[in-house]
Structure formats: C-alpha cells, structure tokens
N, C-alpha and C positions, 0 to 999 in steps of 0.2 A: 219726572218733574225736575229733577236736578239737572238733567241734560238740557231740557228746554230753557231753564233759567241761565245756564252757562252759555247757551246759544244766543239768548237775548243780550247778555252782557258782552259777549264777543262782538255782536253786531253793533252795539252802542260804542264800544271802544274803537272798532274799525271806522265808524262814522266820525267820531271825534278826532281820530288820527288823520283823517282825510281833510279836515278843515285847515286851510292855510294859516301859517303862523301869524301873518299880518292880521287876519280876522280875529284870531284868538287874542292878540294884543289889543285890538280895538274893543273887544268884548270886556276884557279885563279893565281897561281904562274907563269904559262906561260904568262898569260895576263899582269901581273905586270912587269915581266922582259922585255917583248916585248915593252910595252909602255915606260918604262924607257929608253931602248936603242934607241927608235925612237926620243928622244930628241937630240941624238948625231950622229946617222947614218941613212942611208936609210932604209926603212921598210923591204925591201927584205933581207938586211944583218942582220937586227934584227931577222927576221924569221929564217934564217940559224943558228944564234947563239942560239936561243931558242931550235931549233931541236938538235943541238950539245949538249947543256946542258942537255936536256931531255934524250938523248941516253946515255950520260956520266953518269948521275945519275943512270940509270938502270944498266949499266955495273958495277958501284960501288956497287949497291945493290946486284948484283950477286956474289961479292967477300966477302961479309959479311954474317956470319951465321945467325945473328938475323934480317936480312933484306930479303924481298921477291922481287925477280926480276919479273917484270910484264911489258910486252910490251905495255899493254893498258895504263899504267901510262905515258909512253913516248907519246903515241898517245893523251891522254887527255891533256898533257902539251902543245902540239904543235897545236891542232886543232883550237882553237880560234884565235891564231896569224895567222894561215894559212888562215882562213876565212877572217880575217880583211885585210891581205895582198892581197888576191884575189879581194876583193871588191875595195880596193884602186887602184889596177891595172886596173880593169874593168872601174872604174869611171875616170881614168886618172889623179889622184892626185899624181903624182910621184914627 
C-alpha cells in the first residue's frame, strides 16, 4: 500500500511539474484575488469577479501586439476559485 501511495504522489508531482509556469502564475493570481474578495463579499460573487477579470485580461491581451491572447490563461485563473466555490457550496458553508 505504501508503494501505491508513493506511486500516486509521484504521478501528481509529475503532473504539477508539467504545468507551464505561466498557468501556475495565473492560478495563483486568481486564488489571491478570490481570497481577498471573500473578506468583503460572498464567495460566489468573488468567483464571478475573478472570471470577469480573467476574461477582461485576455481581451486586453488581444488588443496589444506584444501580448498573447490565450483562453487557457483565463481558465487557469478561474479554475481554483471555481473548485473552492464548488466545495464551499457542497459543504454548505454559505
């Protein structure tokens, strides 16, 4: 059982190490914004604001020549807040 647990941990770490640094930065940014907003407003509203910011940033990137518009950046920004909001709703901590 210990070997199978070590195998799962190794697979998870390999997966996480293969995520590009840019996507990790977007995820961290989305998490920071989401947690900050949660001090002031409901978590669902925090999630909606994070999604709006993520999409807005990608629209902005599309208007600049030296920026690259990437829908996966918006996804990476919003995925962790979406997971946290889902868990909060499922557990009933509204």
